[in-house]
Every structure is written in structure tokens, then in C-alpha cells.
Backbone as XML, in Angstrom:
<?xml version="1.0"?>
<chain id="A" units="angstrom">
  <residue number="1" name="GLU">
    <atom name="N" x="127.991" y="142.479" z="-158.955"/>
    <atom name="CA" x="128.598" y="141.762" z="-157.797"/>
    <atom name="C" x="129.433" y="142.792" z="-157.025"/>
  </residue>
  <residue number="2" name="ALA">
    <atom name="N" x="129.199" y="142.944" z="-155.696"/>
    <atom name="CA" x="129.947" y="143.791" z="-154.860"/>
    <atom name="C" x="130.518" y="142.971" z="-153.695"/>
  </residue>
  <residue number="3" name="ASP">
    <atom name="N" x="131.636" y="143.250" z="-153.161"/>
    <atom name="CA" x="132.230" y="142.547" z="-152.058"/>
    <atom name="C" x="132.992" y="143.621" z="-151.222"/>
  </residue>
  <residue number="4" name="ILE">
    <atom name="N" x="133.735" y="143.173" z="-150.238"/>
    <atom name="CA" x="134.435" y="144.042" z="-149.251"/>
    <atom name="C" x="135.346" y="145.028" z="-150.021"/>
  </residue>
  <residue number="5" name="ASN">
    <atom name="N" x="135.837" y="144.752" z="-151.261"/>
    <atom name="CA" x="136.591" y="145.644" z="-151.980"/>
    <atom name="C" x="135.952" y="146.673" z="-152.820"/>
  </residue>
  <residue number="6" name="THR">
    <atom name="N" x="134.599" y="146.615" z="-152.930"/>
    <atom name="CA" x="133.704" y="147.474" z="-153.601"/>
    <atom name="C" x="133.054" y="148.504" z="-152.746"/>
  </residue>
  <residue number="7" name="THR">
    <atom name="N" x="133.380" y="149.726" z="-152.877"/>
    <atom name="CA" x="132.882" y="150.772" z="-152.014"/>
    <atom name="C" x="131.936" y="151.765" z="-152.720"/>
  </residue>
  <residue number="8" name="ALA">
    <atom name="N" x="131.852" y="151.725" z="-153.952"/>
    <atom name="CA" x="130.916" y="152.725" z="-154.646"/>
    <atom name="C" x="130.486" y="152.148" z="-155.964"/>
  </residue>
  <residue number="9" name="LEU">
    <atom name="N" x="129.157" y="152.394" z="-156.410"/>
    <atom name="CA" x="128.641" y="151.886" z="-157.534"/>
    <atom name="C" x="127.701" y="152.997" z="-158.192"/>
  </residue>
  <residue number="10" name="ALA">
    <atom name="N" x="127.439" y="152.840" z="-159.421"/>
    <atom name="CA" x="126.396" y="153.651" z="-160.084"/>
    <atom name="C" x="125.306" y="152.599" z="-160.590"/>
  </residue>
  <residue number="11" name="MET">
    <atom name="N" x="124.079" y="152.919" z="-160.300"/>
    <atom name="CA" x="123.023" y="152.005" z="-160.679"/>
    <atom name="C" x="121.928" y="152.827" z="-161.288"/>
  </residue>
  <residue number="12" name="ILE">
    <atom name="N" x="121.029" y="152.134" z="-162.054"/>
    <atom name="CA" x="119.779" y="152.793" z="-162.501"/>
    <atom name="C" x="118.540" y="152.150" z="-161.800"/>
  </residue>
  <residue number="13" name="ILE">
    <atom name="N" x="117.536" y="152.801" z="-161.716"/>
    <atom name="CA" x="116.361" y="152.250" z="-161.011"/>
    <atom name="C" x="115.852" y="150.969" z="-161.645"/>
  </residue>
  <residue number="14" name="GLY">
    <atom name="N" x="115.664" y="149.985" z="-160.844"/>
    <atom name="CA" x="115.297" y="148.600" z="-161.276"/>
    <atom name="C" x="116.482" y="147.661" z="-161.485"/>
  </residue>
  <residue number="15" name="GLU">
    <atom name="N" x="117.715" y="148.188" z="-161.425"/>
    <atom name="CA" x="118.940" y="147.402" z="-161.473"/>
    <atom name="C" x="119.096" y="146.731" z="-160.144"/>
  </residue>
  <residue number="16" name="THR">
    <atom name="N" x="119.720" y="145.544" z="-160.044"/>
    <atom name="CA" x="120.082" y="144.860" z="-158.791"/>
    <atom name="C" x="121.560" y="144.607" z="-158.811"/>
  </residue>
  <residue number="17" name="VAL">
    <atom name="N" x="122.014" y="144.422" z="-157.600"/>
    <atom name="CA" x="123.384" y="144.038" z="-157.336"/>
    <atom name="C" x="123.443" y="143.004" z="-156.144"/>
  </residue>
  <residue number="18" name="ARG">
    <atom name="N" x="124.409" y="142.141" z="-156.160"/>
    <atom name="CA" x="124.581" y="141.140" z="-155.103"/>
    <atom name="C" x="125.833" y="141.641" z="-154.364"/>
  </residue>
  <residue number="19" name="VAL">
    <atom name="N" x="125.541" y="141.754" z="-152.961"/>
    <atom name="CA" x="126.662" y="142.120" z="-152.047"/>
    <atom name="C" x="126.994" y="140.857" z="-151.317"/>
  </residue>
  <residue number="20" name="SER">
    <atom name="N" x="128.258" y="140.387" z="-151.280"/>
    <atom name="CA" x="128.713" y="139.244" z="-150.655"/>
    <atom name="C" x="129.803" y="139.571" z="-149.666"/>
  </residue>
  <residue number="21" name="LEU">
    <atom name="N" x="129.538" y="139.197" z="-148.338"/>
    <atom name="CA" x="130.577" y="139.409" z="-147.379"/>
    <atom name="C" x="130.835" y="138.192" z="-146.509"/>
  </residue>
  <residue number="22" name="ALA">
    <atom name="N" x="132.125" y="137.913" z="-146.241"/>
    <atom name="CA" x="132.485" y="136.698" z="-145.558"/>
    <atom name="C" x="131.990" y="136.764" z="-144.168"/>
  </residue>
  <residue number="23" name="ALA">
    <atom name="N" x="131.504" y="135.678" z="-143.699"/>
    <atom name="CA" x="130.877" y="135.551" z="-142.341"/>
    <atom name="C" x="130.961" y="134.210" z="-141.762"/>
  </residue>
  <residue number="24" name="ASN">
    <atom name="N" x="130.807" y="134.046" z="-140.438"/>
    <atom name="CA" x="130.883" y="132.833" z="-139.808"/>
    <atom name="C" x="129.868" y="132.841" z="-138.632"/>
  </residue>
  <residue number="25" name="PRO">
    <atom name="N" x="128.589" y="132.553" z="-138.812"/>
    <atom name="CA" x="127.573" y="132.622" z="-137.762"/>
    <atom name="C" x="127.812" y="131.706" z="-136.611"/>
  </residue>
  <residue number="26" name="THR">
    <atom name="N" x="128.541" y="130.634" z="-136.833"/>
    <atom name="CA" x="128.888" y="129.709" z="-135.715"/>
    <atom name="C" x="129.597" y="130.387" z="-134.540"/>
  </residue>
  <residue number="27" name="THR">
    <atom name="N" x="130.150" y="131.577" z="-134.887"/>
    <atom name="CA" x="130.914" y="132.255" z="-133.830"/>
    <atom name="C" x="130.013" y="133.261" z="-133.052"/>
  </residue>
  <residue number="28" name="GLY">
    <atom name="N" x="128.729" y="133.423" z="-133.527"/>
    <atom name="CA" x="127.786" y="134.306" z="-132.919"/>
    <atom name="C" x="127.830" y="135.665" z="-133.646"/>
  </residue>
  <residue number="29" name="TYR">
    <atom name="N" x="128.732" y="135.932" z="-134.559"/>
    <atom name="CA" x="128.883" y="137.130" z="-135.315"/>
    <atom name="C" x="128.049" y="137.103" z="-136.570"/>
  </residue>
  <residue number="30" name="GLU">
    <atom name="N" x="127.392" y="138.273" z="-136.915"/>
    <atom name="CA" x="126.747" y="138.342" z="-138.153"/>
    <atom name="C" x="126.766" y="139.849" z="-138.583"/>
  </residue>
  <residue number="31" name="TRP">
    <atom name="N" x="126.561" y="140.067" z="-139.852"/>
    <atom name="CA" x="126.497" y="141.401" z="-140.508"/>
    <atom name="C" x="125.102" y="142.029" z="-140.073"/>
  </residue>
  <residue number="32" name="ASN">
    <atom name="N" x="125.114" y="143.237" z="-139.352"/>
    <atom name="CA" x="124.004" y="143.939" z="-138.978"/>
    <atom name="C" x="123.904" y="145.055" z="-140.107"/>
  </residue>
  <residue number="33" name="VAL">
    <atom name="N" x="122.866" y="145.017" z="-140.872"/>
    <atom name="CA" x="122.759" y="145.834" z="-141.965"/>
    <atom name="C" x="121.722" y="146.962" z="-141.873"/>
  </residue>
  <residue number="34" name="THR">
    <atom name="N" x="122.114" y="148.135" z="-142.402"/>
    <atom name="CA" x="121.186" y="149.330" z="-142.604"/>
    <atom name="C" x="121.253" y="149.813" z="-143.998"/>
  </residue>
  <residue number="35" name="ASN">
    <atom name="N" x="120.241" y="150.320" z="-144.565"/>
    <atom name="CA" x="120.311" y="150.818" z="-145.917"/>
    <atom name="C" x="119.326" y="152.004" z="-146.004"/>
  </residue>
  <residue number="36" name="THR">
    <atom name="N" x="119.563" y="152.939" z="-147.047"/>
    <atom name="CA" x="118.708" y="154.022" z="-147.270"/>
    <atom name="C" x="117.519" y="153.454" z="-147.998"/>
  </residue>
  <residue number="37" name="SER">
    <atom name="N" x="116.386" y="154.318" z="-148.104"/>
    <atom name="CA" x="115.103" y="153.866" z="-148.707"/>
    <atom name="C" x="115.289" y="153.622" z="-150.214"/>
  </residue>
  <residue number="38" name="GLY">
    <atom name="N" x="116.355" y="154.127" z="-150.840"/>
    <atom name="CA" x="116.417" y="154.022" z="-152.288"/>
    <atom name="C" x="116.964" y="152.725" z="-152.679"/>
  </residue>
  <residue number="39" name="LEU">
    <atom name="N" x="117.437" y="151.858" z="-151.692"/>
    <atom name="CA" x="118.025" y="150.494" z="-151.909"/>
    <atom name="C" x="117.060" y="149.538" z="-151.174"/>
  </residue>
  <residue number="40" name="ALA">
    <atom name="N" x="116.447" y="148.697" z="-151.967"/>
    <atom name="CA" x="115.560" y="147.732" z="-151.278"/>
    <atom name="C" x="116.266" y="146.345" z="-151.225"/>
  </residue>
  <residue number="41" name="ILE">
    <atom name="N" x="116.291" y="145.765" z="-150.009"/>
    <atom name="CA" x="116.913" y="144.357" z="-149.895"/>
    <atom name="C" x="115.825" y="143.445" z="-150.322"/>
  </residue>
  <residue number="42" name="ILE">
    <atom name="N" x="115.939" y="142.704" z="-151.527"/>
    <atom name="CA" x="114.980" y="141.831" z="-151.958"/>
    <atom name="C" x="115.369" y="140.306" z="-151.657"/>
  </residue>
  <residue number="43" name="ASN">
    <atom name="N" x="116.589" y="140.088" z="-151.238"/>
    <atom name="CA" x="116.831" y="138.748" z="-150.775"/>
    <atom name="C" x="118.078" y="138.797" z="-149.826"/>
  </residue>
  <residue number="44" name="GLU">
    <atom name="N" x="118.132" y="137.908" z="-148.827"/>
    <atom name="CA" x="119.353" y="137.740" z="-147.962"/>
    <atom name="C" x="119.501" y="136.240" z="-147.770"/>
  </residue>
  <residue number="45" name="THR">
    <atom name="N" x="120.694" y="135.705" z="-147.963"/>
    <atom name="CA" x="121.023" y="134.422" z="-147.801"/>
    <atom name="C" x="122.433" y="134.227" z="-147.112"/>
  </residue>
  <residue number="46" name="TYR">
    <atom name="N" x="122.673" y="133.015" z="-146.648"/>
    <atom name="CA" x="123.951" y="132.706" z="-146.154"/>
    <atom name="C" x="124.459" y="131.396" z="-146.921"/>
  </residue>
  <residue number="47" name="VAL">
    <atom name="N" x="125.571" y="131.397" z="-147.485"/>
    <atom name="CA" x="126.025" y="130.259" z="-148.218"/>
    <atom name="C" x="127.329" y="129.707" z="-147.539"/>
  </residue>
  <residue number="48" name="ILE">
    <atom name="N" x="127.263" y="128.534" z="-146.994"/>
    <atom name="CA" x="128.452" y="127.907" z="-146.320"/>
    <atom name="C" x="129.486" y="127.552" z="-147.297"/>
  </residue>
  <residue number="49" name="ASP">
    <atom name="N" x="130.760" y="127.716" z="-146.859"/>
    <atom name="CA" x="131.902" y="127.272" z="-147.762"/>
    <atom name="C" x="131.849" y="125.734" z="-147.909"/>
  </residue>
  <residue number="50" name="ALA">
    <atom name="N" x="132.353" y="125.216" z="-149.056"/>
    <atom name="CA" x="132.559" y="123.909" z="-149.248"/>
    <atom name="C" x="133.379" y="123.274" z="-148.104"/>
  </residue>
  <residue number="51" name="HIS">
    <atom name="N" x="132.958" y="122.070" z="-147.666"/>
    <atom name="CA" x="133.551" y="121.544" z="-146.545"/>
    <atom name="C" x="133.332" y="119.985" z="-146.458"/>
  </residue>
  <residue number="52" name="SER">
    <atom name="N" x="134.236" y="119.217" z="-145.833"/>
    <atom name="CA" x="134.004" y="117.760" z="-145.618"/>
    <atom name="C" x="132.857" y="117.464" z="-144.746"/>
  </residue>
  <residue number="53" name="GLU">
    <atom name="N" x="132.152" y="116.397" z="-144.956"/>
    <atom name="CA" x="131.015" y="116.062" z="-144.140"/>
    <atom name="C" x="131.415" y="115.849" z="-142.665"/>
  </residue>
  <residue number="54" name="GLY">
    <atom name="N" x="130.639" y="116.411" z="-141.856"/>
    <atom name="CA" x="130.855" y="116.349" z="-140.336"/>
    <atom name="C" x="131.701" y="117.493" z="-139.816"/>
  </residue>
  <residue number="55" name="MET">
    <atom name="N" x="132.329" y="118.281" z="-140.692"/>
    <atom name="CA" x="133.051" y="119.466" z="-140.189"/>
    <atom name="C" x="132.030" y="120.445" z="-139.547"/>
  </residue>
  <residue number="56" name="VAL">
    <atom name="N" x="132.477" y="121.064" z="-138.433"/>
    <atom name="CA" x="131.699" y="122.070" z="-137.782"/>
    <atom name="C" x="132.421" y="123.430" z="-137.696"/>
  </residue>
  <residue number="57" name="GLY">
    <atom name="N" x="131.746" y="124.518" z="-137.507"/>
    <atom name="CA" x="132.361" y="125.851" z="-137.468"/>
    <atom name="C" x="132.923" y="126.396" z="-138.690"/>
  </residue>
  <residue number="58" name="VAL">
    <atom name="N" x="132.395" y="125.883" z="-139.814"/>
    <atom name="CA" x="132.848" y="126.340" z="-141.093"/>
    <atom name="C" x="132.213" y="127.762" z="-141.489"/>
  </residue>
  <residue number="59" name="GLY">
    <atom name="N" x="133.004" y="128.578" z="-142.079"/>
    <atom name="CA" x="132.537" y="129.886" z="-142.414"/>
    <atom name="C" x="131.894" y="129.809" z="-143.804"/>
  </residue>
  <residue number="60" name="GLY">
    <atom name="N" x="131.467" y="131.076" z="-144.211"/>
    <atom name="CA" x="130.879" y="131.145" z="-145.502"/>
    <atom name="C" x="130.662" y="132.625" z="-146.011"/>
  </residue>
  <residue number="61" name="VAL">
    <atom name="N" x="129.633" y="132.895" z="-146.728"/>
    <atom name="CA" x="129.371" y="134.242" z="-147.245"/>
    <atom name="C" x="127.916" y="134.589" z="-146.945"/>
  </residue>
  <residue number="62" name="GLN">
    <atom name="N" x="127.767" y="135.786" z="-146.451"/>
    <atom name="CA" x="126.414" y="136.293" z="-146.211"/>
    <atom name="C" x="126.167" y="137.220" z="-147.506"/>
  </residue>
  <residue number="63" name="GLU">
    <atom name="N" x="125.013" y="137.002" z="-148.099"/>
    <atom name="CA" x="124.689" y="137.715" z="-149.353"/>
    <atom name="C" x="123.432" y="138.372" z="-149.338"/>
  </residue>
  <residue number="64" name="TRP">
    <atom name="N" x="123.347" y="139.588" z="-149.937"/>
    <atom name="CA" x="122.114" y="140.400" z="-150.104"/>
    <atom name="C" x="121.921" y="140.781" z="-151.546"/>
  </residue>
  <residue number="65" name="ILE">
    <atom name="N" x="120.724" y="140.726" z="-152.024"/>
    <atom name="CA" x="120.347" y="141.178" z="-153.343"/>
    <atom name="C" x="119.670" y="142.573" z="-153.141"/>
  </residue>
  <residue number="66" name="LEU">
    <atom name="N" x="120.305" y="143.680" z="-153.744"/>
    <atom name="CA" x="119.825" y="145.017" z="-153.484"/>
    <atom name="C" x="119.189" y="145.427" z="-154.877"/>
  </residue>
  <residue number="67" name="GLU">
    <atom name="N" x="118.018" y="146.091" z="-154.733"/>
    <atom name="CA" x="117.383" y="146.696" z="-155.963"/>
    <atom name="C" x="117.436" y="148.177" z="-155.777"/>
  </residue>
  <residue number="68" name="ALA">
    <atom name="N" x="117.869" y="148.884" z="-156.786"/>
    <atom name="CA" x="117.820" y="150.362" z="-156.801"/>
    <atom name="C" x="116.295" y="150.778" z="-157.113"/>
  </residue>
  <residue number="69" name="VAL">
    <atom name="N" x="115.657" y="151.479" z="-156.130"/>
    <atom name="CA" x="114.298" y="151.889" z="-156.296"/>
    <atom name="C" x="113.996" y="153.321" z="-156.294"/>
  </residue>
  <residue number="70" name="GLU">
    <atom name="N" x="115.081" y="154.084" z="-155.919"/>
    <atom name="CA" x="114.805" y="155.544" z="-155.783"/>
    <atom name="C" x="116.119" y="156.276" z="-156.211"/>
  </residue>
  <residue number="71" name="ALA">
    <atom name="N" x="116.015" y="157.254" z="-157.029"/>
    <atom name="CA" x="117.125" y="158.067" z="-157.546"/>
    <atom name="C" x="117.756" y="158.797" z="-156.322"/>
  </residue>
  <residue number="72" name="GLY">
    <atom name="N" x="119.101" y="159.025" z="-156.456"/>
    <atom name="CA" x="119.803" y="159.856" z="-155.491"/>
    <atom name="C" x="120.976" y="159.101" z="-154.931"/>
  </residue>
  <residue number="73" name="ASN">
    <atom name="N" x="121.585" y="159.652" z="-153.984"/>
    <atom name="CA" x="122.681" y="159.047" z="-153.258"/>
    <atom name="C" x="122.131" y="158.097" z="-152.173"/>
  </residue>
  <residue number="74" name="GLN">
    <atom name="N" x="122.552" y="156.824" z="-152.288"/>
    <atom name="CA" x="122.063" y="155.727" z="-151.430"/>
    <atom name="C" x="123.180" y="155.028" z="-150.708"/>
  </residue>
  <residue number="75" name="THR">
    <atom name="N" x="123.007" y="154.388" z="-149.636"/>
    <atom name="CA" x="124.011" y="153.745" z="-148.857"/>
    <atom name="C" x="123.435" y="152.476" z="-148.391"/>
  </residue>
  <residue number="76" name="PHE">
    <atom name="N" x="124.381" y="151.358" z="-148.377"/>
    <atom name="CA" x="124.170" y="150.059" z="-147.748"/>
    <atom name="C" x="125.333" y="150.036" z="-146.787"/>
  </residue>
  <residue number="77" name="SER">
    <atom name="N" x="125.089" y="149.746" z="-145.475"/>
    <atom name="CA" x="126.090" y="149.773" z="-144.462"/>
    <atom name="C" x="125.951" y="148.483" z="-143.642"/>
  </residue>
  <residue number="78" name="ALA">
    <atom name="N" x="127.069" y="147.823" z="-143.229"/>
    <atom name="CA" x="126.976" y="146.736" z="-142.451"/>
    <atom name="C" x="128.085" y="146.731" z="-141.454"/>
  </residue>
  <residue number="79" name="VAL">
    <atom name="N" x="127.777" y="146.131" z="-140.154"/>
    <atom name="CA" x="128.643" y="146.073" z="-139.083"/>
    <atom name="C" x="128.639" y="144.558" z="-138.693"/>
  </residue>
  <residue number="80" name="TYR">
    <atom name="N" x="129.857" y="143.884" z="-138.563"/>
    <atom name="CA" x="130.044" y="142.591" z="-138.101"/>
    <atom name="C" x="130.193" y="142.443" z="-136.680"/>
  </residue>
  <residue number="81" name="MET">
    <atom name="N" x="129.091" y="142.012" z="-135.944"/>
    <atom name="CA" x="129.101" y="141.968" z="-134.572"/>
    <atom name="C" x="128.112" y="140.934" z="-134.070"/>
  </residue>
  <residue number="82" name="ARG">
    <atom name="N" x="128.264" y="140.659" z="-132.765"/>
    <atom name="CA" x="127.303" y="139.833" z="-132.047"/>
    <atom name="C" x="126.143" y="140.651" z="-131.516"/>
  </residue>
  <residue number="83" name="SER">
    <atom name="N" x="124.955" y="140.176" z="-131.754"/>
    <atom name="CA" x="123.709" y="141.032" z="-131.509"/>
    <atom name="C" x="123.577" y="141.167" z="-130.006"/>
  </residue>
  <residue number="84" name="PHE">
    <atom name="N" x="124.139" y="140.317" z="-129.251"/>
    <atom name="CA" x="123.983" y="140.454" z="-127.767"/>
    <atom name="C" x="125.094" y="141.194" z="-127.045"/>
  </residue>
  <residue number="85" name="GLU">
    <atom name="N" x="126.042" y="141.793" z="-127.832"/>
    <atom name="CA" x="127.125" y="142.578" z="-127.306"/>
    <atom name="C" x="126.985" y="144.022" z="-127.694"/>
  </residue>
  <residue number="86" name="GLU">
    <atom name="N" x="127.393" y="144.937" z="-126.816"/>
    <atom name="CA" x="127.403" y="146.321" z="-127.164"/>
    <atom name="C" x="128.461" y="146.574" z="-128.172"/>
  </residue>
  <residue number="87" name="PRO">
    <atom name="N" x="128.305" y="147.589" z="-129.099"/>
    <atom name="CA" x="129.422" y="147.848" z="-130.069"/>
    <atom name="C" x="130.522" y="148.577" z="-129.272"/>
  </residue>
  <residue number="88" name="THR">
    <atom name="N" x="131.758" y="148.196" z="-129.749"/>
    <atom name="CA" x="132.893" y="148.756" z="-129.152"/>
    <atom name="C" x="133.656" y="149.773" z="-130.023"/>
  </residue>
  <residue number="89" name="GLY">
    <atom name="N" x="133.253" y="149.784" z="-131.312"/>
    <atom name="CA" x="133.920" y="150.634" z="-132.326"/>
    <atom name="C" x="135.064" y="149.999" z="-133.004"/>
  </residue>
  <residue number="90" name="GLU">
    <atom name="N" x="135.302" y="148.779" z="-132.601"/>
    <atom name="CA" x="136.382" y="147.958" z="-133.117"/>
    <atom name="C" x="135.925" y="146.953" z="-134.161"/>
  </residue>
  <residue number="91" name="GLU">
    <atom name="N" x="134.632" y="146.856" z="-134.396"/>
    <atom name="CA" x="133.975" y="145.932" z="-135.276"/>
    <atom name="C" x="134.387" y="146.205" z="-136.715"/>
  </residue>
  <residue number="92" name="ASP">
    <atom name="N" x="134.447" y="145.110" z="-137.575"/>
    <atom name="CA" x="134.601" y="145.215" z="-138.991"/>
    <atom name="C" x="133.286" y="145.843" z="-139.570"/>
  </residue>
  <residue number="93" name="THR">
    <atom name="N" x="133.584" y="146.794" z="-140.486"/>
    <atom name="CA" x="132.459" y="147.520" z="-141.092"/>
    <atom name="C" x="132.579" y="147.457" z="-142.592"/>
  </residue>
  <residue number="94" name="TYR">
    <atom name="N" x="131.486" y="147.707" z="-143.213"/>
    <atom name="CA" x="131.390" y="147.789" z="-144.714"/>
    <atom name="C" x="130.407" y="148.780" z="-145.178"/>
  </residue>
  <residue number="95" name="THR">
    <atom name="N" x="130.769" y="149.584" z="-146.135"/>
    <atom name="CA" x="129.807" y="150.638" z="-146.568"/>
    <atom name="C" x="129.953" y="150.691" z="-148.112"/>
  </residue>
  <residue number="96" name="LEU">
    <atom name="N" x="128.745" y="150.705" z="-148.698"/>
    <atom name="CA" x="128.623" y="150.778" z="-150.197"/>
    <atom name="C" x="127.862" y="151.985" z="-150.550"/>
  </residue>
  <residue number="97" name="ASP">
    <atom name="N" x="128.487" y="152.940" z="-151.221"/>
    <atom name="CA" x="127.815" y="154.173" z="-151.565"/>
    <atom name="C" x="127.368" y="153.970" z="-152.995"/>
  </residue>
  <residue number="98" name="VAL">
    <atom name="N" x="126.072" y="154.210" z="-153.246"/>
    <atom name="CA" x="125.443" y="153.979" z="-154.587"/>
    <atom name="C" x="124.742" y="155.274" z="-155.106"/>
  </residue>
  <residue number="99" name="VAL">
    <atom name="N" x="125.049" y="155.571" z="-156.311"/>
    <atom name="CA" x="124.421" y="156.732" z="-157.010"/>
    <atom name="C" x="123.393" y="156.095" z="-157.935"/>
  </residue>
  <residue number="100" name="VAL">
    <atom name="N" x="122.103" y="156.358" z="-157.669"/>
    <atom name="CA" x="121.024" y="155.733" z="-158.453"/>
    <atom name="C" x="120.498" y="156.878" z="-159.362"/>
  </residue>
  <residue number="101" name="GLU">
    <atom name="N" x="120.414" y="156.473" z="-160.662"/>
    <atom name="CA" x="119.956" y="157.426" z="-161.707"/>
    <atom name="C" x="118.591" y="156.971" z="-162.189"/>
  </residue>
</chain>
């Protein structure tokens, strides 16, 4: 399990890790992800936080399952932004450096 506080991991080929980052797509923002070829994204989901029925605008967690598929130094990077806006350099970012053996 990796989150905003996890910036580096060691993995072996075939091992998986879940990356969970807070998100609220009702605002138009989402995590725009890139990763190197040695990390395969095998699943991506959004899990809304527990909330009372009828509540709107509730945040949650965007999650990815990554599988180590190639040895070497690998990277998973994400930028929290609106897809219809140009990047400003002020966006929240997340980087996970993975050494795959």
C-alpha cells in the first residue's frame, strides 16, 4: 500500500502495490498519471468516502494497482489537475520511485 507519504519502494517482478491518492472529481480535478514501462497499471478505481444519502460533492480516493513487470528504476507520477486547463506549475504532484529486482 502506497499513499502520498510513500515516495520510494523496492519490488520484485510480479509483485503488485496499491497506490491511493485523495481526490474529488466533482471539482473537475483528477490525477493525470504517467509511469515507466516497468510498472503496469492493472487496475484504476475511484472509491467515494462514506457519506449520508443525498450528499453531493463528496471526495474520495483514486486508486491504482501497479505490477512490477521489468527490472530497473521505475517511476509512477501523478499531477492533480483539470484536464481542460493548462498546467500552471502550482498543481499537487506525486511521484513514487520503484526499484524492481
